[in-house]
N, C-alpha and C positions, 0 to 999 in steps of 0.2 A: 225527115230525119235523115235519110241517106244524103240529101243535098248538104245538110249542115256538116255532117262527118266528112264528106268530100271537100267542103269548103275549108275545114280545119286542116285537113291533110295538105291541101294546096297551100295554105298560108305557111305550115311549117317548111314545106318544100321552098317556098319563096324566101323565108328567112334564111334557111341554110345556103340557097344559091347566092343570096346577097352577101352574106358574110364570107362565103367562099371566094367572092370577087375582090375581098380586100387586098390591096397591094400596097407596098411601100411607096409613097408618093411624096413629092416635096410640098411643104406648106403653101397653101393657096388662101388667099384672101379676097373677099367680095364686100362691096358697099351695098348694103341691103336696108337702109333706112328710108323712111318716108321723106318726102321734100323738106319737112321740117326737123328731120333727124339725119343729117348728112354724115354724122360720125359713126353711126351704127354700122358695125362690120361683122363679118363671119370669117373666121379663120380656121382652115382645115389642117390638122397636123396628125398624120397617120390616120387612125380612125375616129379621132376626137374633133368635133366640131365646137368651137367657142364663140358664142355671140356677145359682143361687148359694145359699150358706147352708151349714149343717152338718148332716150326716145323710143319711137315705135318702130318695129320691123314692118317692112311692106308685105302686102298680100301676094300670094301665088295662087295658081289655079291648075286644073287638069291640063289645060293647054299651054300654061306658062308655068312650068314646074321650077322648083328651086334648082340651083345649079349643082348641089351636092347630092341629090338624091341617088344617083347611081355610082357614087364614089365609095361605097363600102362603109358608111357610118356605123359606129358602135356605140359612141357616147356623144351626148349633146350637153353642153353646160352654158346656161344663160346667166350672165354675170349681172351684177348689181348696176342699175342705171338703165337697162332696158325695160320699157314699160309695157309692151304688148308683143304677143307672139302672133305673126301674121297667118292668114288663111293658107292652108295646104303647106305650111312651112316645112314640115317633116313627114308629109304623107307618103306612104309606101317606102320610107327609108329603112325600115327594119331595125331601128336603133334598139339597143338592149338596156340603155341606162339614160336617164334624163335628170338634170338639175335645174330647178326653176328659182331665180332669186326673188327676194321679198319686194323688189321694185315693180314686178310684174302685175298689172292690174286686169289684163284680158288675155284670153286664149282664143285664137281665131277658129273659124270653121275647118273642120278636117285637119287641124294643125298637127296632131299625132295619130291619125288614122293609120291603120294597118302597120303598127310599130310592134316590137317584140319585147318590151319591158314587162316585168313582173310586177314592179312597184313604182308608184309615182307619188311625190309630195306636192300638193297644192297649197302655196303659201296663203297666209290670211289676206294678203294684199289682193288677191284676184277677186273681182267682183262680177266678171262676165266670162262664161264659158260658152263657146259657139257650138252649132250643130255639128254632130259627128266628130267632135274634138278628139275623143279617144276611141272611136268606133273601130271595129274589126280587130282589136288587140286580145286575141283569144287566150294568151298566156297570162293575162292580167290577173293577179290574185290578191293585191293589196292596194288601196287607195288611202292616203292620209290627207284629209282636208282640214286645214288649220283655221278656216273661217269660223267665226263664232255664230254667224247666220248663214244657213245654206244658200249658195247662189241659185238664182232661178235658171233651170236648165229645162230643155224638153226631153222627152223620153228616149231619144235616139243619140244622145251624147256618147253613151257607152254601148252603142248597137253592136250585137253580135259578140260582146264580151260575156264571159260566164259570170253574171253577177250573182247568181245563186250560190256559187262557190267562192265568191270574192268577199274580202273583209274591207269594211269602211271604217276607218278610225277618225274620230272627231273630238273636239273639246267636250269636256264633261257637261258644261252648262247647255250645250246645243244638241245633245244626244236625242232629245225627244222631238226637236224640230226636224232634224234630218231623217228620222223614222217616218215622217208623214209628207216630207217634201217630194214633189214630182222629180223623177230621175234618180233621187237618192234612196227612196224607200225600197227600190228593187234589189238593193244589196242584201245578200243572204244573212250577213253577220255585221251588225253595227255596233261598235264598242268604243269605249273612251280610249283616247290616245294618251298614253302614259310616257311618251318619249322614246319607246322602243320601236324600231322599224319593222320588226316582224313579230307576229303572234303565233306562228306555227311553221310547219315545215313547208319549204318552197323548192321548186325544181329549177335547176340551173341549166341553161341551154348549152349544148356542145356543138361547135361548129365542125363541119366536115371540110377540113383543109388538108386532107391526107398527103396530097402531093406538092405542098407548098413548104419551103424551108424559110420561114419567116425570118426577117431581121429584127433585131431588139426593138425597133421603133414601130413595129407593125401594129401596136396598140399603145394608147397613152391614157393616163388617168382612169384605169379601169382594171377589172379583173376578168380574165377570159379563159375558156375552156375550148380545146381544139383536139379533134381526132386526127392522129398523124400515123403515117407509115414510119416505123421505127428506123428503117434504113435511110429514110428521106432526111431525118433531122440528126443522124449520127449518134443516137443514144445507145449506150451499152444495154445489156440485159438479154432478154430472149422474147420470142413471139414476133409475129409480123406487124401487129399494130400496137399503138400506144396512145395514151391521152395525156396531153400537155395542159399544165395549169400555170397561167402567166399573170403576173401582178407588175403593172407599170405604174409607178406613183405620181408621174408628172408628164408634161408635154415636152420636156427637154432634160438636160442632164442635172438641172437644179434639184430634182427630187432623188438623185442617187440612182443606184443600179436598177436594172429591170431584172426580176427574179422568176425562174421558171422551174416548175417541178414536172417530172414525167413519170408516169405510172405504166409499167408493163409487166410481162410475166416474170421478168427477172429481177424485179423489185422496184424501188423508188429512187429516182435519180434527180440531181439538182445542178442547175448552172445559172450563171448571171451574165448580164451584158451591159454595155454602156448604151444609152438611148440612141445616140446618133453615130454609133458604130455599126457597120454592116455585119460583123462577126460576133459570135458569142464566146465566152470563156468555156473551158473544158467541162464536161459532164463529171459529176462526182456522185458516188453511190451513198445513200443514207444508211444509217444503221439498220441491221437486220435483227429482228426478234422472232424466235419460234414460239410455237404455242406453248411450250413448256417454260417460256421465260428466259431462254438463252439468247444473248445478244452477240451478233457477230459484226466484226469490222473487217472487211476484206474477205469475207467468206459468206456463202449463202447457207451454210449448214453448221452453225455454231453448236458445239458439243458441251461447252461450259456456260456459266452464267455471263461471263464475258470472254469472248473468243476472238483474238486479234490475229489476223493473218498478215504478217509483215511488221514493219516499225510503226510505233505511234509517236506523234508529236503534237503537243498542245502548247499553243502560243497565247498565253493568258491564264486566267484563274478559272478553276473548275469547281463547281459546287455540287455536292450530293446531299440532297435534303435541305439545301439552302439556295435561295435565289440570288443573293448578292455576296458571292465568295469574295473574301479579302486576301486569300493567298493562292498559290498554285493549285492546291487542293483543300477545299473547306468541306468537312463532313459533319452534318448534323445527325447524330446517332452513332450506333456501334458499328465497328469494322471488324469483320471475321475473315481470317486467312488461314487456310488449311495447308499452306505452303510457306515458302520463304518469302519475306517481305523486304525488299531492298529500297532504301531511301538515300539519295545524295542530295542533302538540303543545302542549297545555295540560295539564301534569301535575297530579295531586292536590295542592291546597295552592298552586298557582302561578296568578298573576294575569297573567303574561306572555302576549303574543299573538304569532301568526305564527312560532312556533318550529318547526323540523324537526329530528328526531333519528333516526338509525339506529345501533344498536349497543348492547351491553350497557352499562348505567349512562351512556350519553351524555346529557348535559344533565339528569341526574337530580336535581340539587339546586336547580334554577332556581325562582326565586320570582317576581320581577317583570320579569326580563329578557324583551326581546322581539326578534323579527326575527333570531333566531339560527339557525344551521345547524350541526349536529353530526353528523358521519358517521364512524363507527368507534368501537371499544370505548373507553368512558371519555373520549371527546371532550367537551370542555367539562364535564366531570363535576361540578366544584365551583362552576360559574357560579351566581350568585345573581341579581344586578341588572344585570350586563353586558348590553349589547344590541348588535345588529347585528354580531355575530362570526361568523366562518366557520371552522370546524375540520374538516378532513378528514384522517383517519389516527388510528390508535390512539393515545390519550393526547395527542392534539394539544390545546393549550390547556387541558390537565388542571386546573391549579391557578387559572385564571383565576376571579375572584370578581366584581369590578365594572369590569374594564377593557372598553372598547367599541371597535367599529370595527377590530377585529383580524382578520387573515387568516392562518391556519397550514395549510399543506398538506404533509403528510408525518407519518411516525410521530415522535412526541415533538416535533414542531415547536411552538416557544414553550410548551414544557411547563410551565415555572415562572413564566410570566408571571402577575401577580396583578392588577394594576390599571393597567398600562401601556395606552395607547391609540394607535390608527392604526398599529399595527406590522404588518409583513408577513414571513412566513418560508415559504420554498418549499424543500422537501427534507427528507430524514430527519435528525432532530435539529437542523434549522436553528433558530437563535435559541434553543437549548435553555436557556442560562443567563439570557436576558434575564428581568428581574423587573419593574423599574418604568420601563423606557425607553419613550420616545414618539416615533412617527414614525421607528422604526428598521426597516430592511430587510435581510434575510438571505436570500441566494439560493444554494443548493447545499448538499450534505451537509455537516453539521457547520459550516455557516457561522455564526460567532458575532459579534454586535455588542458593542462595548464602550462605547457611549454612545448617547444619543438623537440623533435627526436624522442618522442614520448609514446608509450603504449599504454592504453587505459582499457581495463576490461570490467564492464558494468558500471552502475551508478552507486551513489551513496547508500542505497537501500539494500544493496546486495549483502547477504549474511554469509555465503560460502562460495567458493570457487573450487569445484571438483574436477580432478583429473585421474588418470589411471597410470601415471608414471610421473617421475620427478622431472622438473624442468632442467635441461642440460645447458650449462653455461660454457661457452668456448673458453678453454684454458690451455692452449698449446704453448710450450715453452718457446717454440720457434717464432711466436708472434709477439713475445714480451721483450721490452727493453727496460734499461735502468732497474735491474732487478736488485732489490735490498732486502736485508732481513731484520732491520731494526723496527719491527713492529712491537708497539707496547702491549704488554700482557696484563699482569697483575696490576701495574700502576694505572692503567685505564679501566679495567674491569672492576676494581675495588672501589671506584668513586661513582660508578653508575647506580642509579636508584630505581630499582623495579617497582611498578605500580600496577594497580587494577583500576579499571575506569569504564564509564559508559560514554557513548558518543552523543554529542549535541548537534544533530543535522541541520537545525535552523541556523546555528552559529556557522557551520560549514558553508551553507548555502549563502550567507550573507558575505563570508570572505570571498567567495567564488564569482559574486556578481560583478559583471563588467561595469566600467565607469559610464557607459552610454545609457542614458535613461531611456531612449526609445527601444533599445534592445531588450531591456528589462520589462517595459511596459507591454511589449508584444509578446514576450514569453509568458508573462502573467496572464494576458488575455487568452493565450492558447491553452493554458491549464484551466481557465475558468470555462471553456468551452467543452471540456470533457463531460462525458455522461456521469450520472451519479455512481453507476457501477464501477467505472474507471477510477473516479476519485476515491471510492472505498478501497479498492485494491491497492492503490498507491499509498493511501494513508496507513492502511494496515501494515504494509511493508516497511514503512518508516518507523512505525510504533515498535514493531519486532526488532528492528535494527537497534533502536535507542535502548531497548530492554536488555540487550545482550551485553554481558560483562566480559571485558577484555583484559588480558595481561600484557604488559609491555613496558615501554619507556615513553617519556616526553621527548620529543625531538630536539627542542631547544635545549634541554639539560644534557643530552648526549653531545650535542654540538659544543657546550661550554666544557664539559669534561674532556672532550678530545683536544680542544684548544689548550686546556691547562697542561696537557702533558706533551704538547707540540705534535700531536697526531693528526694528519690530513686524513680523516676517516671518510671513506667512501660510503658508509652506511647512512649518512644524513643527506636527505634530498632537501636542501635549503631553497626556498623560493627566491625569485628575482625581485619581488616586491610584497608588500603587505596584502595584496589582493589575491595572493596564491598561498595555499596551505603548505605547511612543513610536511615532510614525510620521512619514513625510516626504511631501510632495505634490511630487514632482519637477517637475511642470509649472509650479509657482510659481517655480522657479529661473530660468525664462526672463527675467523681468522685470528682476532685478538684472543678469543677463548681458548683456541688451540695453543697460542703463544703462552697464555696463562697457565695452562695445564702442563706445558713443557717446563715452564719455570717452576712450578710446584714439584714436578717430578725430579728435576735437578736438585732442588732443596731437600727433597726427601732421600735421595741418594747420598748426598753429603751427610745428612743426619745419620743414616744407616752406617755410612763408613766410619763416622765419628764415634757411634755407639760401638762398633765392632773393635776399633782401636782402644776405646776406653776399657773395654772388657779385657782386652789383651794385656793392657797396662796394669789393670787391677791384678790379672794373674801373674804378671811379672813381678809386680811389687810384693804380691803375697809370697812368691817364691823367694824373692830376695830377703824378704824379712826371715822367711824360714832359714836361709842360708846364713844369714847374719847372726841368727840365733844359735845355729848348730855348727858353724865352721869359721875358721879364721878369715879375716878380711881379704878379699880377692877381687880383681877386676872381672874374673869370670864368674857368671852366675848361671847355675844350672837350675831349671825349673821344670815342671810338669813332664813327665815321659820317662820314668824308668831311671836305673842307676848309670854310674859313669862307665861301668863295664859294658853296658848294653847300647852305648851310644854308637851310631853307625857313620859319624861325620866328625871333622875337626876344622878349625879355621883359625887364621892369624891376621892381625892388623899391622901393617908395616908402611911407614913409621907411625908410631904412636907414643907421645903426641905427634901432631902434624900441623903444617902451616899452609897447605895448599891441596895436596893430593895424598891419598891413602890407597895402598894395595891390599885387597882382601884375597888371601890364598885359602882355598877350602878343598877338602878331600872327602870322597864318599867310598866307604868299604863295600857297600853292596848297591845295586841299583835302587834308587829311592827318589821321591819328590824333594825339592830344595827350594827355599825362599829366603832372601836377605833383604832386610829393611833397616832404615835409619830413623830413630826417634829422638825427640828432645826430652828433657828431664820432666816434662809435664805429660808425657804419654802421647804426644801428637807426632803422627808419622809425617816425616819430612821428605823422605825419598824411598822409592821402591827400587832397590839396587838390582836385585835378580827376581823377577816375577815367579811365582809358584810354577814349577814345571818338573817333569820326570827326567832325571839325569841317570846316565850310566855310572857305574863304579869307576873312580879315577880322580884325578887331581885337576882343580880348575883355578882360575885367577881372574879377577876383575878390578880395574882402577876407577875411582870416582874423584871428582873434584868437590871440595868442601869450601872453596874460596868465597862461595856466596853466603856462608853461614857465619854467624857471629862467634867470637871467642867464647869457649865454654866446654861443658862435658855433655856428650851425647851417647846413645846407646845404639850399638849395632846388633840387631837381633837376627839370628839364624834358626829356621825351624825345618825339621824333616820328619814326616810322619808325626809320631806322638812326641818327638824330642824337640825341645826349644832350649837354645843356649844364647845368652847375651853377654856382650863385653862393652866396657866403657871405651869411648874414643875421645881424646882430649885435643881440642883445636886451639892452637896459639897463633894468632894472626898479628 
């Protein structure tokens, strides 16, 4: 038992020393065929030996060993065309990997004795296996034999191999034959081969090459582990020693780069090299993750889920939760950020700058547009050159191409805008039909503009708009030109027809439908997708709206009324075409109403003045009748107000008759009010000569022109306090 343990230990040391002797050598070639197979050759490149050609390898022996035995082989590849593996071909070579092609029919005596591979595949073409062919391979743990009938071998083919712990995999149809065949039945585990090369854990051999700084071509077509002094290979990190893992895909540069990982106390590092180049590329450290799940780049002690010490540059697409990212960053799942998230989105083929997009296909067609923000699936999807747009919500500003300075907040908001500018839509489907409007604002669900430079609050189902103060309209005189006062009043107001009515929302929807059938179809499909609860809420709102009784006017009638009096009335919002509804600005009716009230007020004042004058005339005529009845005929008529002796004033008319001017001289005995008027014989006042005013006692004179009057007799009426006196004035022109 002690002997076997010592032998195993010696064998391990032999393998280590043999691998440690591996040096970078130039490719060597030997002709190793039998006399009938002169083209069979062996080519050594690095640590890989390739057997090629057609025919049998020649045999070797203990005294005539193969030329490559002490050249540090690691891998042997026997290519198609070679029919036999000679005796002692790889005896004592300590190879760790062997590939046997399907053309091989025989394996010679001691062919792979004292090797170090853990697994071997014997192809179905092999019909003969020589004595001790796989003997003394104490690390062998797996043999795959593809022959449907077990080869006849003796009991020492696998001598000193630990067959009790080794697995033999064979075709399912032959498993019972292998279980009883000599040499094969000794395997501790015989199972069906299902195509997998491993059925359980295996051990990898680590070569002790600590003092060798290998070139990239020190190994080919193989996977290798080496124990290294960290300082010898110049790897960063910490600790004295390290372990390198090397993958070399081919025997030359055709297989691409050679890859190497290094594990040391400072982390995991990676470098690459060109196969035939004596130097490696620089070491790079891989990502560091702590036990708490923090990932560090450029730091060994990350304090956050992702901790980057230094600048980060990604050349290509990055996928999180997705293996085939189509964009610079593709994330399948939710993203949570507890801080500020900055994105400067420049898509492939785009020269625009300072764009931000979140959502599937958001801003995906952009070319030169800049300073756009698109949040939501397909937001600003077809934008190309439009700039400074903000779209928040699925399909918001979907069809915008070159429109700029637009803001759309809500699902489908401003969906069909293409090149309109300075538009604002807030609410689901707000501004949905807007196509080429400018400076239009729509606020609320389904609020729709009908023209540019327009603000719309709510949709057709809204029954009231509430505020806590009146809307202020700018009305500064400094900003107004062409000011005129000829506003029609009663002439306009009197022909208006006030009415009471209910709204027909279906008719309104029909008027506002665009001419594009595709837009209407899509809009209808979106409404059909609503839940029953949503449909019920909207239907109830429309029903309540249509039940409400309104007072107002018909806009078309108001338009005709204004036109009939030559009034360019701003209260009528006339549409550009029949696909837009008429509207009225009821606040604008205040102006003609004020004018009408002023006209009525003037008429009332005239009537009041006429009534007062008629009353005075009645009084005067009554007094005259009294005078005519009780006194001789005279031009002087005294009426109401006491006797002649109590009169406190006197006046004369010079000349009388007159043909142009008349002078009225009048005197006051005491301080008293005085008024002088001129009437025709019908009692109508023609002139107010001296307005009623308080005068001091004294003599006064006033001259008036009567050239604008017709020839006839007129009355000059003077009143002071309770005293009234009238005199006839005769005008001869």
